[in-house]
C-alpha positions as MATLAB code, in Angstrom:
seq = 'MASPLLGLRSALFETGHSEAVTYTPAGPNPAGVSLRAVRGEDAAGQLSNLGGLPPRSVTFELQKADVPERPLPGSMIVDQTNRWRVTQVIDQGIVNTWLCTVQAAPPAP';
ca = [
      51.372  -38.541  -72.753;
      49.160  -35.984  -71.029;
      47.238  -33.502  -73.128;
      48.479  -29.885  -72.961;
      44.816  -28.970  -72.538;
      44.844  -30.478  -69.049;
      47.045  -27.675  -67.750;
      44.843  -25.036  -69.326;
      41.658  -26.555  -67.903;
      43.228  -26.875  -64.453;
      44.159  -23.201  -64.604;
      40.513  -22.283  -65.223;
      39.487  -24.065  -62.040;
      42.309  -22.527  -59.999;
      42.388  -18.896  -61.176;
      38.946  -17.556  -60.387;
      37.152  -18.698  -63.534;
      35.332  -21.243  -61.415;
      32.747  -20.896  -58.681;
      31.860  -22.801  -55.541;
      28.903  -25.150  -56.009;
      27.348  -28.102  -54.255;
      26.910  -31.190  -56.417;
      24.407  -33.835  -55.322;
      24.236  -37.029  -57.387;
      20.900  -38.516  -58.380;
      19.854  -41.638  -56.529;
      18.787  -42.836  -53.112;
      20.353  -41.125  -50.092;
      22.574  -38.749  -52.059;
      25.228  -36.766  -50.228;
      26.133  -33.297  -51.485;
      29.764  -32.486  -52.270;
      31.230  -28.979  -52.262;
      33.497  -28.360  -55.239;
      34.525  -25.794  -57.845;
      32.924  -25.729  -61.295;
      33.281  -23.629  -64.427;
      29.915  -22.211  -65.476;
      29.122  -21.593  -69.127;
      26.174  -19.907  -70.809;
      25.005  -19.808  -74.399;
      23.344  -16.404  -74.326;
      20.115  -15.895  -76.229;
      20.448  -12.983  -78.614;
      24.222  -13.258  -78.598;
      24.493  -13.289  -82.395;
      21.730  -10.774  -82.959;
      23.001   -8.347  -80.298;
      19.720   -8.392  -78.363;
      21.368   -8.485  -74.909;
      19.369   -8.808  -71.708;
      17.704  -12.066  -72.702;
      18.042  -15.170  -70.521;
      20.594  -17.781  -71.587;
      19.492  -20.526  -73.977;
      21.558  -23.062  -72.096;
      23.655  -23.239  -68.948;
      26.459  -25.723  -68.326;
      28.733  -26.580  -65.431;
      32.078  -28.249  -66.024;
      33.104  -30.548  -63.160;
      36.542  -32.071  -62.703;
      36.559  -35.872  -62.674;
      38.850  -35.788  -59.640;
      35.935  -34.198  -57.725;
      33.180  -36.337  -59.301;
      34.747  -39.674  -60.286;
      31.481  -41.296  -61.450;
      29.596  -39.956  -64.442;
      26.858  -37.593  -63.236;
      23.371  -38.841  -64.033;
      20.454  -36.790  -65.314;
      18.534  -35.629  -62.272;
      21.666  -34.831  -60.281;
      21.603  -31.362  -58.721;
      24.068  -28.473  -58.820;
      23.481  -25.537  -56.483;
      25.369  -22.278  -56.940;
      25.094  -19.086  -54.860;
      21.673  -18.159  -56.243;
      20.076  -21.096  -58.084;
      19.352  -24.811  -58.050;
      20.038  -26.629  -61.304;
      18.988  -30.108  -62.458;
      21.433  -31.964  -64.727;
      19.770  -32.889  -68.026;
      22.723  -34.059  -70.132;
      26.357  -35.031  -69.497;
      29.252  -35.061  -71.941;
      32.487  -36.879  -71.062;
      35.336  -34.527  -71.937;
      37.951  -37.215  -71.469;
      40.822  -35.294  -73.013;
      40.575  -32.679  -70.233;
      39.248  -34.993  -67.470;
      35.980  -33.144  -66.941;
      32.250  -33.754  -67.143;
      30.270  -31.085  -69.010;
      26.801  -30.985  -67.456;
      23.961  -29.187  -69.220;
      21.440  -28.036  -66.645;
      18.008  -26.475  -66.349;
      16.574  -24.410  -63.516;
      15.115  -26.521  -60.720;
      12.472  -25.525  -58.167;
      13.612  -24.496  -54.688;
      14.424  -27.280  -52.250;
      11.461  -28.498  -50.205;
];
C-alpha cells in the first residue's frame, strides 16, 4: 500500500515548490542530470528573530525516480546561482526521495 505522503511530496515537485538544478554524481567521468529539487534551509536566527543571517544548513530533496542510486558525498548540485557539494544523504524511503545536505562549493574550474 502506497503512503499518502507520496502524493503530497509529488505535488511539491510539480507545483512550483521545486527548482531546476543540475545534479552531478561523485566519481570518475560523472555526467550531469537536469532535474527538479525541493530546496530547504534551516535559517540562522530563525528562533531568535535575528533575520538576515545566512542559513545554518541547506538541503535539496531529490526524487529517487530522477536519481535512482544513492547520492554520494562529494556529488554536486548546481542551482541558478550556486554550486553545492553534497555532505550527507538521508534515505526518505517512505516518500521515495533522497534528502541531501549540502555546503557551498567553489566555482567550477
